C-alpha positions as CSV (number, residue, x, y, z in Angstrom):
1,X,79.5,48.5,-2.4
2,X,77.4,45.7,-3.8
3,X,73.7,46.2,-3.5
4,X,72.9,42.5,-3.3
5,X,74.7,39.4,-2.2
6,X,74.3,35.7,-2.4
7,X,74.9,33.2,0.3
8,X,75.0,29.5,-0.2
9,X,75.3,26.7,2.4
10,X,76.1,23.1,1.5
11,X,75.0,20.5,4.0
12,X,76.3,17.0,4.0
13,X,74.4,14.2,5.8
14,X,75.9,10.7,5.9
15,X,78.3,11.7,3.1
16,X,75.5,12.9,0.8
17,X,75.0,16.5,-0.2
18,X,71.6,17.7,0.7
19,X,70.0,20.3,-1.5
20,X,66.7,20.7,0.2
21,X,64.8,23.0,2.5
22,X,65.3,22.9,6.2
23,X,62.0,21.2,6.6
24,X,63.2,18.3,4.4
25,X,66.6,18.1,6.1
26,X,65.2,17.9,9.6
27,X,64.0,14.2,9.4
28,X,67.5,13.2,8.1
29,X,69.1,15.0,11.0
30,X,66.9,13.3,13.5
31,X,67.8,9.9,11.9
32,X,71.5,10.7,12.3
33,X,71.1,11.8,15.9
34,X,69.2,8.6,16.7
35,X,71.9,6.5,15.2
36,X,74.5,8.3,17.3
37,X,72.5,7.6,20.4
38,X,72.5,3.9,19.7
39,X,76.3,3.6,19.4
40,X,77.8,1.5,22.1
41,X,81.3,2.5,23.3
42,X,83.2,-0.4,24.7
């Protein structure tokens, strides 16, 4: 068995790969959610 392992997560926001800490990604996520809330479905 391996004594250590590495886990990597890649997050894409608006088609851009984000390589940042969660604290830095959070504002971008809020921006995306706000844009979704403004969508008008007709």
